C-alpha positions in Angstrom: 0.0 0.0 0.0 1.3 3.5 -0.8 1.6 6.2 1.8 -1.4 8.0 0.3 -3.5 4.8 0.5 -2.5 4.2 4.1 -3.5 7.8 4.9 -6.8 7.4 3.2 -7.6 4.3 5.3 -6.7 6.2 8.5 -9.2 8.9 7.4 -11.8 6.2 6.6 -11.5 4.9 10.2 -11.9 8.5 11.5 -15.0 8.9 9.4 -16.4 5.8 11.0 -15.9 7.3 14.4 -17.6 10.6 13.2 -20.6 8.6 12.0 -20.8 6.6 15.1 -20.6 9.6 17.5 -23.0 11.8 15.5 -26.2 12.7 17.4 -29.1 10.3 17.2 -32.8 10.7 17.9 -33.7 9.8 21.5 -30.1 8.6 21.9 -31.0 5.4 20.1 -28.4 4.2 17.7 -29.5 2.5 14.5 -26.5 3.4 12.4 -24.2 0.8 10.9 -20.8 1.6 9.3 -18.6 -0.6 7.1 -15.3 0.2 5.3 -14.9 -1.6 2.0 -11.4 -1.9 0.4 -9.4 -4.2 -1.9 -11.5 -6.8 -3.7 -14.6 -5.7 -1.9 -14.6 -2.5 -4.0 -14.9 -4.7 -7.1 -17.9 -6.6 -5.6 -19.5 -3.3 -4.7 -19.0 -1.9 -8.2 -20.5 -5.0 -9.7 -23.5 -4.8 -7.5 -24.0 -1.1 -8.5 -23.7 -2.0 -12.2 -26.2 -4.8 -11.9 -28.8 -2.6 -10.2 -28.1 0.2 -12.7 -28.5 -2.1 -15.7 -31.7 -3.7 -14.2 -33.3 -0.3 -13.6 -31.8 1.7 -16.5 -29.9 4.0 -14.2 -26.7 5.0 -16.1 -25.3 7.0 -13.2 -25.0 3.7 -11.2 -22.6 2.4 -13.9 -20.7 5.7 -13.9 -20.4 5.7 -10.1 -19.2 2.1 -10.2 -16.1 3.1 -12.1 -15.3 5.7 -9.4 -15.7 3.1 -6.7 -13.3 0.7 -8.5 -10.7 3.5 -8.6 -11.1 4.4 -5.0 -8.7 3.5 -2.2 -11.7 2.5 0.0 -15.3 3.3 0.6 -17.1 4.2 3.9 -20.7 2.8 3.9 -23.2 4.2 6.4 -26.7 2.8 6.8 -29.6 3.1 9.1 -32.3 0.7 10.2 -35.2 2.9 9.5 -37.9 0.3 9.7 -38.3 0.6 13.4 -40.3 3.2 15.3 -39.6 5.7 17.9 -43.2 5.7 18.9 -43.7 9.5 18.5 -46.5 9.3 15.8 -45.0 12.5 14.3 -46.3 11.8 10.8 -43.0 12.7 9.1 -43.0 9.4 7.3 -46.3 10.2 5.7 -48.4 8.0 8.0 -50.6 9.2 10.9 -49.0 6.7 13.3 -45.9 4.7 13.7 -48.1 1.6 13.7 -49.5 2.6 10.3 -46.0 3.0 8.9 -44.9 -0.4 10.2 -48.0 -2.0 8.6 -47.1 -0.4 5.3 -43.6 -1.8 5.4 -44.9 -5.3 5.4 -46.7 -4.6 2.1 -43.4 -3.9 0.2 -41.9 -7.3 0.9 -40.8 -9.1 -2.3 -40.1 -6.1 -4.4 -36.7 -4.9 -5.4 -36.6 -1.1 -4.8 -33.3 0.8 -4.1 -34.3 1.1 -0.4 -36.8 -0.7 1.8 -39.5 1.6 3.2 -41.4 3.5 4.3 -38.9 4.6 6.9 -39.0 6.6 10.0 -38.0 10.2 9.1 -36.2 10.7 12.3 -34.0 7.6 11.6 -33.3 9.0 8.1 -32.3 12.4 9.7 -29.9 10.4 11.9 -28.4 8.8 8.8 -28.0 12.2 7.1 -26.3 13.7 10.2 -23.9 10.6 10.4 -23.1 10.8 6.6 -22.5 14.6 6.9 -20.2 14.1 9.9 -18.2 11.5 8.0 -17.9 13.6 4.9 -16.8 16.6 7.0 -14.0 14.4 8.4 -12.8 13.4 4.9 -12.9 17.1 3.9 -10.9 18.2 7.0 -8.2 15.8 6.0 -8.2 16.8 2.3 -9.3 13.4 1.0 -11.3 13.4 -2.2 -14.8 12.0 -1.6 -18.3 11.9 -3.0 -21.5 10.9 -1.1 -23.1 8.3 -3.3 -26.7 7.0 -3.2 -25.7 4.4 -5.8 -22.9 2.9 -3.8 -25.2 2.7 -0.7 -27.7 0.8 -2.7 -25.0 -1.5 -4.0 -23.9 -2.3 -0.5 -27.5 -3.0 0.7 -28.0 -5.4 -2.3 -24.9 -7.3 -1.1 -26.4 -7.6 2.4 -23.4 -5.8 3.9 -25.3 -3.8 6.5 -27.7 -6.3 8.1 -31.0 -4.7 9.1 -30.3 -1.3 7.4 -33.0 -0.2 5.1 -31.3 2.9 3.7 -27.5 3.5 3.1 -25.2 6.0 1.5 -21.5 5.4 0.7 -18.5 7.7 0.5 -15.7 6.4 -1.7 -12.3 8.0 -0.9 -9.3 8.8 -3.0 -6.0 10.7 -2.8 -4.6 11.5 -6.3 -3.3 14.4 -8.3 -6.8 15.0 -9.7 -10.1 14.0 -8.0 -11.6 10.9 -9.6 -15.0 12.4 -8.7 -14.5 15.4 -11.0 -15.6 15.4 -14.7 -17.7 12.3 -14.4 -19.9 11.5 -17.4 -23.0 9.2 -17.3 -22.5 6.2 -19.6 
């Protein structure tokens, strides 16, 4: 491994800490973090390509190329299929019980994410992803938050009970691999 790649892996671990320690609704942690590297990046890219081809989403294929060129990828997900019992209506249902009943109706389909999801859990995920991306930025590591790579990781079953995930591939090179990307 090069000095730059070693440095990027250190930053990835710091990003995992940032995601883990980010504030969570009611102090309840439903966040999962995984760092993919080496051959796992190829598996992730292939999962992204397969979903992109199946759903005619060219940007998944474009993003898969970036993941393959990355040093590693920090994947952050949330188990949003639970309930905080607040009946806030943010998910689009009047009660948490109604949301949970609706989740059971989506079984067997192949959407990008499983849902509906608790909006507070999704806010927790956004805060964790933002905290991790901030850490990468503070250490001058090129990165890009990717919906597509999060979906690829979920399809591989890498995040257990998580229903939604985003991923942040990382790179340190003379020119950012995330710049001038074209959809295939």
